[in-house]
C-alpha positions, 0 to 999 in steps of 0.5 A: 500500500502506498501513501500519497502526500499532497502538498497545498501551496498557500499564497498569502497576499496574492489574492484578488480583491474580490476573494477578500470581499472588496472590489478594488485594491484601494478599498483594501488599503482603506480598510487596512490603514486604521488596522495598521495604525492601531498595531503601530500605536500599540507596538504589538509587532514582534520580530524574531 
């Protein structure tokens, strides 16, 4: 018996705007700006 392993490549950041519920990239940027500002304000970014 042979077991097969299937790998699934996940592409993060390359999704079309429609896949995320937006019509344009500008709408995505508008939604992200307040979220990014909150992260930078709270200094919750960790890099290792």
